[in-house]
C-alpha positions in Angstrom: 41.7 122.9 52.5 39.9 125.7 54.2 36.5 124.8 56.1 33.6 125.4 53.8 31.5 128.6 54.8 28.2 126.9 55.0 29.7 124.6 57.5 27.5 121.3 58.2 25.2 122.3 55.4 27.6 122.0 53.1 28.2 118.4 54.0 25.0 117.3 53.3 24.9 119.4 50.1 28.5 117.8 48.6 27.2 114.1 50.1 24.4 114.8 47.6 26.6 115.6 44.8 29.0 113.0 45.3 26.6 110.1 44.9 24.7 112.1 42.0 28.1 112.2 40.1 28.9 108.8 41.2 31.9 109.7 42.9 33.8 106.8 44.4 35.2 107.1 47.9 38.2 105.1 47.0 39.1 107.4 44.1 42.2 108.7 46.0 43.7 105.6 47.0 45.6 103.1 44.9 47.8 100.0 44.9 51.4 100.0 43.3 53.2 96.8 42.1 54.6 96.0 45.5 51.4 95.8 47.0 51.4 98.9 48.6 48.3 100.9 49.0 48.4 104.7 49.3 45.7 106.2 51.5 45.0 109.8 52.2 43.7 111.0 55.7 42.2 114.3 56.7 43.4 115.3 60.1 43.7 118.7 62.0 47.3 119.9 63.3 46.5 119.3 66.9 47.6 117.3 69.5 44.6 114.8 69.2 46.1 113.1 66.2 49.7 112.4 67.4 49.2 108.9 67.3 48.6 108.3 63.4 51.7 110.4 63.1 53.4 107.9 65.4 51.9 105.0 64.0 53.2 106.0 60.3 56.8 106.7 62.0 56.8 103.3 63.5 55.6 101.4 60.6 52.3 100.3 62.0 50.5 101.5 58.7 53.4 99.9 56.5 53.2 96.6 57.7 49.9 96.6 56.8 50.8 97.5 53.5 49.4 101.1 53.9 51.2 104.1 52.6 49.7 107.1 54.5 49.6 110.6 53.2 48.0 113.0 56.3 46.6 116.2 55.1 45.4 118.9 57.4 42.2 121.0 57.7 40.7 123.5 60.4 38.2 121.5 61.4 36.1 118.0 61.4 33.2 119.7 59.4 35.8 120.4 56.7 37.0 116.6 56.7 33.8 115.4 56.5 32.8 116.3 52.8 36.2 115.6 51.8 35.6 111.5 52.9 32.3 111.7 51.4 33.5 113.0 48.1 36.5 110.8 47.8 39.3 113.2 48.6 40.3 111.4 51.6 39.7 107.6 52.3 39.6 108.1 56.1 39.6 111.1 57.9 39.7 112.5 61.7 36.4 114.3 63.1 35.1 115.3 66.2 32.2 113.0 67.4 29.5 115.8 66.9 30.4 116.7 63.3 29.7 112.8 62.7 26.6 112.9 64.6 25.4 115.7 62.4 26.3 114.3 59.3 24.7 110.9 60.2 21.4 112.8 61.4 21.5 114.1 57.6 21.9 111.1 56.2 25.5 111.6 54.9 26.9 108.2 54.6 30.0 108.2 57.2 31.2 105.3 59.5 33.5 105.5 62.2 36.4 102.8 61.9 38.6 103.6 65.2 38.6 105.5 68.2 40.2 109.0 68.0 40.8 110.5 71.4 39.2 111.4 74.6 39.3 113.7 77.7 41.8 113.1 80.4 38.6 113.5 82.7 40.2 115.7 85.1 38.8 119.2 85.5 41.1 122.2 85.3 43.6 119.5 83.9 42.2 118.3 80.5 43.6 119.0 77.3 41.3 121.5 76.2 39.3 124.0 78.2 37.7 127.4 78.1 40.5 130.2 78.8 40.0 133.9 79.5 42.7 136.8 79.8 44.5 137.0 83.4 42.3 140.0 84.4 39.0 139.2 83.2 35.9 139.3 85.1 35.1 135.9 84.4 35.4 133.7 87.1 33.5 130.7 86.4 31.4 129.3 83.8 28.2 131.2 85.1 29.9 134.4 84.0 30.6 133.3 80.3 26.6 134.4 79.8 26.5 137.0 77.2 30.5 137.1 76.5 32.0 136.3 73.1 33.6 132.8 72.9 35.9 131.8 70.3 35.3 128.2 69.0 37.0 126.7 65.9 33.7 125.4 64.3 30.2 127.0 64.9 27.6 124.9 66.0 29.7 122.0 66.8 31.3 120.1 69.8 33.0 123.3 71.1 29.9 125.9 71.8 27.5 122.4 72.8 30.2 121.6 75.2 30.8 125.1 76.5 27.0 125.6 76.7 27.0 122.4 78.9 29.7 124.1 81.4 27.7 127.4 81.7 24.7 125.5 81.9 26.1 123.5 85.2 27.3 126.4 86.8 24.1 128.0 86.7 24.3 130.3 83.7 22.4 130.9 80.6 23.7 128.9 77.8 21.7 130.7 75.0 22.9 134.0 75.8 26.5 133.1 75.0 28.0 134.2 71.4 30.0 132.2 69.7 32.6 133.5 67.0 34.5 131.1 65.0 38.3 131.2 64.7 41.2 128.7 63.8 42.9 127.2 67.2 45.9 128.8 66.6 44.6 132.2 66.2 42.7 132.2 69.5 45.5 132.9 72.0 46.4 136.4 70.1 42.7 137.1 69.7 42.1 136.6 73.4 45.2 138.7 74.3 43.8 141.6 71.9 40.3 141.5 73.4 38.9 140.4 70.1 36.8 137.7 72.2 36.0 137.4 75.8 37.1 133.9 76.0 38.3 130.9 73.9 37.9 127.4 73.9 41.3 125.8 73.1 42.8 122.5 72.9 46.4 121.5 73.2 49.1 123.0 71.8 46.9 126.6 71.8 45.8 125.9 75.4 49.3 125.9 76.4 50.1 128.9 74.3 47.1 131.1 76.0 48.4 129.9 79.6 51.9 130.9 78.5 50.4 134.5 77.6 48.7 134.6 81.1 45.4 133.3 80.3 43.8 131.1 83.0 41.1 128.2 82.5 37.6 128.9 83.6 35.9 125.8 82.5 36.7 122.3 81.4 34.1 122.0 79.2 34.9 118.0 78.0 34.6 117.1 81.6 31.5 118.9 82.1 29.9 116.8 79.3 31.3 113.5 80.6 34.6 112.6 82.4 35.1 109.8 79.7 34.0 111.9 77.0 35.0 110.3 73.3 35.8 113.7 71.5 37.0 112.5 68.1 37.1 109.5 65.8 38.4 108.3 62.6 35.9 107.4 60.1 35.3 106.4 56.4 32.6 106.8 53.9 30.1 103.9 54.1 30.7 103.3 50.3 34.3 102.2 51.0 33.5 100.6 54.2 31.4 98.2 51.5 33.8 98.3 48.7 37.0 97.5 50.4 36.2 96.1 53.9 40.0 94.8 54.0 41.4 98.1 53.7 39.2 99.4 56.2 40.1 96.7 58.7 43.9 97.2 57.9 43.6 101.0 58.5 41.5 100.3 61.8 44.1 97.9 63.3 46.8 99.9 62.6 45.3 103.2 64.4 44.4 100.9 67.2 48.1 100.0 67.6 49.2 103.5 67.1 46.7 104.8 69.9 47.8 102.0 72.3 51.7 103.1 71.4 51.1 106.8 71.8 49.2 106.3 75.2 52.4 104.4 76.6 55.2 106.7 74.9 54.3 110.0 75.8 57.7 111.6 75.3 57.4 110.2 71.5 54.4 112.3 71.4 55.6 115.5 72.3 58.7 114.7 69.7 56.5 113.9 67.1 54.2 117.0 67.9 57.2 119.4 66.6 57.0 117.6 63.3 53.5 119.1 62.3 52.9 121.7 64.6 55.0 124.8 65.4 55.2 124.5 68.9 57.9 126.1 71.0 60.1 123.3 72.7 59.0 124.9 76.2 55.5 124.6 75.4 56.0 120.9 74.1 57.0 120.0 77.6 54.3 121.9 79.3 51.4 121.0 77.3 48.5 118.4 78.7 48.1 115.1 76.7 44.7 113.7 76.1 43.9 110.0 76.5 44.1 107.3 73.6 41.7 104.5 74.7 41.6 101.7 72.0 37.6 101.9 72.1 35.3 104.8 72.1 33.0 105.1 75.2 29.4 104.8 74.1 27.9 106.4 77.2 29.7 109.6 76.7 28.6 109.8 73.3 24.8 109.0 74.1 25.0 112.0 76.2 27.1 114.4 73.9 24.0 113.4 71.4 21.5 114.4 74.0 23.1 117.7 74.2 23.5 118.3 70.4 19.6 117.4 70.1 18.9 120.2 73.1 21.0 122.6 71.4 18.8 121.9 68.1 22.0 120.6 65.8 19.5 117.6 64.9 16.0 117.0 65.9 16.7 113.3 66.9 20.3 112.1 68.0 21.5 109.8 65.6 21.5 106.0 66.1 25.0 105.2 67.3 24.9 101.6 66.1 24.8 103.3 62.4 28.0 105.2 63.3 30.5 103.5 65.5 32.7 100.7 64.4 
């Protein structure tokens, strides 16, 4: 599933279409004779979603009667319409995508926490990188430069702008270019962009090629930043609250397991990403708290409003579990 060219505007359009056509948010799931419910989940092939893959392997979902199918996409902005239309029962998306969706009355509801920053500047699982010989020495120097992000007008450019702003640069002058995370190290090395916001494993790949981190944009927003959440549609939440409850419980168990078994996280990453063994051992893992940090989301909402992603930050009570 490729990201829709119209990005977030397509989210609102698809939501309206799905409602008009009477699309069922539970259309992709089904119960077999043995009581097992098949469930499709939209994810991104990055380190963030390792807990769900681990949860499937450990049987956390199976013991609750759920048979998960994990389908990958480029970013959360593409997964949102997939959930609203019923292509997926659940999805993984960064919190900015979900805030934008709620601000446009797209019926999505978070059901479980997703991933959080390590809170350590220079040692986070995501950051802005430049070539080793780049004249860019600090976030301030990113002003006027071409920076790659995986989805335009989303958490990437909003958080990068905050890094530039805090360093005393002009955040409005940064030029953002949309690229998939796995394409960013090569684009940076070839000089197609001046900098790239990457997350693991692309961060380690870029560093192995000589890139260096000049900004920890997640940390600059908030050390405890909740970066992404697992979510469903309002319709499924209302029609099948038991299914939502089971998925949420299994996901929380998976998050806790991943947080206490880093070696198994690295092992599971090899099953859904093409990461060399050397990179697997070097990459920085995020944190996987069982609950989102509301204060950090309020700050992210303020930045989204400031950057014009929405007129007013959405009420978090309508979004969070």
